[in-house]
Backbone as CSV, one residue per row, in Angstrom:
resi,resn,N_x,N_y,N_z,CA_x,CA_y,CA_z,C_x,C_y,C_z
1,UNK,45.024,-14.040,23.960,45.341,-13.227,25.112,46.183,-12.019,24.703
2,UNK,47.212,-12.255,23.847,48.061,-11.162,23.401,47.293,-10.189,22.522
3,UNK,46.383,-10.730,21.723,45.602,-9.853,20.841,44.696,-8.944,21.678
4,UNK,44.199,-9.455,22.781,43.355,-8.639,23.669,44.188,-7.523,24.286
5,UNK,45.402,-7.829,24.727,46.286,-6.806,25.296,46.651,-5.774,24.236
6,UNK,46.938,-6.253,23.038,47.266,-5.340,21.940,46.086,-4.406,21.651
7,UNK,44.888,-4.974,21.658,43.700,-4.171,21.391,43.522,-3.109,22.486
8,UNK,43.714,-3.488,23.745,43.591,-2.536,24.851,44.660,-1.446,24.760
9,UNK,45.872,-1.838,24.442,46.937,-0.851,24.287,46.652,0.086,23.120
10,UNK,46.116,-0.453,22.052,45.768,0.350,20.884,44.688,1.382,21.253
11,UNK,43.691,0.932,22.033,42.629,1.842,22.479,43.196,2.955,23.360
12,UNK,44.067,2.588,24.288,44.672,3.588,25.173,45.510,4.592,24.374
13,UNK,46.230,4.085,23.396,47.048,4.954,22.552,46.161,5.942,21.787
14,UNK,45.081,5.452,21.226,44.161,6.335,20.502,43.529,7.366,21.441
15,UNK,43.205,6.938,22.652,42.617,7.859,23.629,43.612,8.960,24.003
16,UNK,44.864,8.587,24.203,45.897,9.580,24.519,46.107,10.538,23.356
17,UNK,46.075,10.014,22.143,46.218,10.881,20.968,45.061,11.880,20.887
18,UNK,43.852,11.412,21.188,42.698,12.320,21.180,42.839,13.398,22.242
19,UNK,43.331,13.027,23.417,43.532,14.008,24.486,44.586,15.038,24.081
20,UNK,45.671,14.560,23.487,46.739,15.466,23.066,46.245,16.399,21.974
21,UNK,45.550,15.871,20.996,45.038,16.695,19.902,43.952,17.646,20.387
22,UNK,43.183,17.242,21.356,42.093,18.076,21.852,42.560,19.185,22.765
23,UNK,43.723,19.059,23.370,44.184,20.067,24.320,45.448,20.765,23.862
24,UNK,45.565,21.032,22.553,46.745,21.733,22.060,46.675,23.199,22.464
25,UNK,47.802,23.832,22.855,47.778,25.203,23.343,47.394,26.227,22.288
26,UNK,47.541,25.919,21.001,47.198,26.895,19.962,45.693,27.034,19.791
27,UNK,44.927,26.094,20.311,43.486,26.132,20.150,42.767,26.639,21.397
28,UNK,43.450,27.323,22.292,42.824,27.814,23.519,41.889,28.957,23.165
29,UNK,40.613,28.816,23.574,39.600,29.821,23.283,38.910,30.196,24.586
30,UNK,38.321,31.389,24.653,37.563,31.736,25.842,36.317,30.861,25.959
31,UNK,35.760,30.807,27.184,34.568,30.013,27.428,33.435,30.466,26.525
32,UNK,32.824,29.530,25.859,31.677,29.811,25.019,30.768,28.596,25.060
33,UNK,29.532,28.738,24.583,28.641,27.576,24.597,29.204,26.383,23.842
34,UNK,29.995,26.626,22.814,30.577,25.518,22.057,31.601,24.762,22.894
35,UNK,32.279,25.447,23.821,33.290,24.779,24.632,32.665,23.972,25.761
36,UNK,31.369,24.109,25.977,30.702,23.310,26.999,30.407,21.908,26.495
37,UNK,30.438,21.714,25.210,30.145,20.412,24.636,31.105,19.323,25.125
38,UNK,32.429,19.558,25.152,33.312,18.507,25.676,33.033,18.183,27.140
39,UNK,32.633,19.192,27.911,32.322,18.944,29.320,31.098,18.045,29.428
40,UNK,30.081,18.351,28.651,28.876,17.525,28.702,29.162,16.129,28.159
41,UNK,30.030,16.044,27.161,30.399,14.725,26.637,31.085,13.890,27.710
42,UNK,31.984,14.540,28.463,32.667,13.812,29.541,31.691,13.372,30.614
43,UNK,30.730,14.243,30.953,29.741,13.883,31.965,28.881,12.717,31.495
44,UNK,28.506,12.738,30.231,27.698,11.645,29.690,28.492,10.344,29.696
45,UNK,29.770,10.423,29.351,30.610,9.219,29.375,30.727,8.673,30.793
46,UNK,30.927,9.564,31.766,31.007,9.107,33.154,29.696,8.498,33.606
47,UNK,28.582,9.121,33.190,27.274,8.593,33.560,27.081,7.200,32.987
48,UNK,27.463,7.009,31.729,27.307,5.704,31.093,28.222,4.660,31.718
49,UNK,29.334,5.104,32.292,30.267,4.169,32.912,29.769,3.694,34.278
50,UNK,28.802,4.386,34.860,28.273,3.984,36.152,27.457,2.704,36.027
51,UNK,27.389,1.931,37.114,26.488,0.774,37.090,25.031,1.256,37.092
52,UNK,24.110,0.365,36.776,22.692,0.741,36.665,22.180,1.394,37.946
53,UNK,22.569,0.854,39.092,22.128,1.437,40.364,22.638,2.860,40.541
54,UNK,23.851,3.095,40.122,24.426,4.437,40.203,23.733,5.400,39.256
55,UNK,23.398,4.910,38.054,22.687,5.753,37.096,21.320,6.147,37.632
56,UNK,20.628,5.198,38.242,19.315,5.489,38.819,19.451,6.502,39.947
57,UNK,20.479,6.337,40.785,20.687,7.270,41.887,20.982,8.682,41.371
58,UNK,21.774,8.781,40.314,22.097,10.089,39.733,20.851,10.733,39.156
59,UNK,20.020,9.951,38.473,18.786,10.491,37.892,17.853,10.985,38.998
60,UNK,17.707,10.197,40.051,16.826,10.590,41.155,17.359,11.837,41.845
61,UNK,18.660,11.877,42.115,19.247,13.045,42.775,19.126,14.285,41.897
62,UNK,19.323,14.120,40.600,19.186,15.252,39.680,17.749,15.748,39.626
63,UNK,16.809,14.832,39.617,15.397,15.216,39.594,15.024,15.973,40.872
64,UNK,15.500,15.483,41.999,15.212,16.152,43.271,15.831,17.545,43.282
65,UNK,17.070,17.650,42.831,17.739,18.963,42.801,17.022,19.907,41.844
66,UNK,16.625,19.417,40.686,15.915,20.255,39.716,14.579,20.729,40.246
67,UNK,13.828,19.820,40.844,12.531,20.207,41.405,12.694,21.184,42.570
68,UNK,13.738,21.010,43.348,13.990,21.943,44.448,14.310,23.336,43.908
69,UNK,15.110,23.405,42.862,15.423,24.699,42.255,14.174,25.360,41.678
70,UNK,13.321,24.578,41.029,12.078,25.127,40.491,11.201,25.640,41.620
71,UNK,11.130,24.889,42.711,10.335,25.302,43.865,10.862,26.618,44.433
72,UNK,12.160,26.756,44.538,12.755,27.990,45.074,12.434,29.170,44.163
73,UNK,12.531,28.987,42.859,12.230,30.075,41.927,10.768,30.488,42.037
74,UNK,9.874,29.508,42.117,8.445,29.815,42.243,8.170,30.545,43.556
75,UNK,8.805,30.114,44.629,8.608,30.795,45.918,9.142,32.220,45.881
76,UNK,10.270,32.441,45.220,10.804,33.801,45.107,9.880,34.698,44.293
77,UNK,9.321,34.166,43.230,8.378,34.936,42.426,7.136,35.255,43.249
78,UNK,6.640,34.270,43.969,5.469,34.469,44.820,5.754,35.512,45.900
79,UNK,6.914,35.446,46.486,7.301,36.413,47.517,7.383,37.818,46.942
80,UNK,7.954,37.957,45.773,8.070,39.289,45.171,6.695,39.855,44.815
81,UNK,5.792,39.015,44.340,4.432,39.475,44.041,3.732,39.894,45.329
82,UNK,3.880,39.105,46.385,3.270,39.444,47.678,3.818,40.746,48.245
83,UNK,5.131,40.923,48.147,5.725,42.171,48.643,5.274,43.368,47.819
84,UNK,5.156,43.197,46.526,4.667,44.277,45.672,3.234,44.641,46.006
85,UNK,2.402,43.636,46.228,1.009,43.879,46.595,0.920,44.588,47.944
86,UNK,1.747,44.159,48.912,1.753,44.801,50.227,2.213,46.253,50.115
87,UNK,3.211,46.506,49.319,3.693,47.872,49.131,2.607,48.737,48.492
88,UNK,1.865,48.181,47.542,0.765,48.915,46.919,-0.315,49.247,47.939
89,UNK,-0.669,48.267,48.774,-1.676,48.509,49.808,-1.216,49.565,50.808
90,UNK,0.055,49.507,51.215,0.573,50.514,52.144,0.557,51.901,51.513
91,UNK,0.917,51.988,50.255,0.912,53.276,49.562,-0.506,53.827,49.448
92,UNK,-1.448,52.980,49.039,-2.833,53.428,48.921,-3.399,53.814,50.285
93,UNK,-3.078,53.044,51.321,-3.523,53.397,52.676,-2.958,54.720,53.115
94,UNK,-1.719,54.967,52.820,-1.105,56.252,53.158,-1.818,57.386,52.422
95,UNK,-2.052,57.188,51.128,-2.680,58.237,50.323,-4.091,58.544,50.823
96,UNK,-4.876,57.509,51.088,-6.268,57.734,51.453,-6.437,58.180,52.895
97,UNK,-5.705,57.587,53.822,-5.946,57.881,55.230,-5.079,59.022,55.750
98,UNK,-3.770,58.902,55.571,-2.889,59.915,56.150,-2.881,61.201,55.334
99,UNK,-2.842,61.092,54.028,-2.821,62.295,53.199,-4.143,63.042,53.302
100,UNK,-5.275,62.334,53.402,-6.566,63.012,53.535,-6.709,63.628,54.927
101,UNK,-6.130,63.028,55.959,-6.194,63.596,57.310,-5.382,64.874,57.400
102,UNK,-4.249,64.932,56.779,-3.442,66.157,56.832,-4.092,67.265,56.043
103,UNK,-4.778,66.944,54.947,-5.457,68.016,54.197,-6.697,68.480,54.952
104,UNK,-7.386,67.622,55.699,-8.524,68.024,56.518,-8.084,68.897,57.693
105,UNK,-6.925,68.565,58.278,-6.407,69.346,59.405,-6.000,70.735,58.947
106,UNK,-5.482,70.874,57.748,-5.068,72.171,57.225,-6.278,73.061,56.938
107,UNK,-7.405,72.460,56.567,-8.616,73.228,56.261,-9.318,73.697,57.522
108,UNK,-9.254,72.944,58.580,-10.016,73.220,59.800,-9.320,74.074,60.724
């Protein structure tokens, strides 16, 4: 029983030492892709700490959110293509119908 407590205390001590060494003020750097690694490591650790049901729920929610974002991007691209096509049609209609009518009126 005491050895188990000692082992747990030893683990906590090592964890605190890692936190202290990892967050020293002399090593403060601006945000960069390399500094995102500890964040992702923490997220992965939290994910692994979840029960199986929680992990499944997180995966499903993430998949739904990802697919929704992809759907929104595709719809925005589709909308921009449609608006561009409509603008082209309006421009061509103006050139052929209105511009030709004004030049015919000037001649007559």
